[in-house]
N, C-alpha and C positions, 0 to 999 in steps of 0.2 A: 581838347576844348578847355578854355580858361574860365575861371570863376570871375565874378565881378571884382573881387578883391585883387586878384592877379592883374586884371585889366587896368585897374586904377594904378597899381604899382608900376606897371609897364608904361602907362601914359606919363607918370611922374618921373620915370627914369630910375626907379628903385629896383627894377629887375632888368636883367639883360634883355635887350629888345632888338628886334629886326627892324632896320630902317629908322626913320626919324618921325617924330610926332610934333606937331605944332599945336600948342595949347593957347586958346584965347586968353588974353590978359585978364579978363574978368573971371575966368575959371581957375587961374593958376593957384591962388591961395587955397581955395577949396580942395582942389585935386591933390595938392601936395600935403595938405593937412590930413585928408582921408588916407592917403598912401602911408604917411608916417604912422598913423594909428594902426592900420592893418599890418604894416611891416613889423611893428612891435608885438603883434599878436593879440591886440585888443579888438574884439568884435565890434561890428558896426551896429548901431541901433536900427530899428526898422525904418525910421525916417532917413537916416544916413544911407542905408542900403538902397532905398528907393531913389534917393538923389544921385548916388554913385551909379546906379543902373541907368538913369536918365543921361548922365554925362557920358557913360560908355557908349550908349546908343547914339548920342550926339556926334561922337568921334568915330562912329562905325566905319565910315569910308576910309579913314586913315588906318584903322586896324586891318581892314581887308586889303588895302594897298600894300601893307607891310607883311602880308601873309598870315594873319591871325584869323582863326575861325572863332568868331564870337556868336554864339547862339544862346543869348540869355533872355 
């Protein structure tokens, strides 16, 4: 099972991923910014974590279609 941070990095393409993810244009900057932050090892604030969690859940179908078990 993946963490929210892992899921955001996978969505942004910063971790090796199974399949392909399509990010909405309106979410692209936010997701890549969060992914860069976690990739550098900087923790998310509580508000950032909640937003990241919402985005992961928004893209849940794509994770499941690509074989990821996300139960966050």
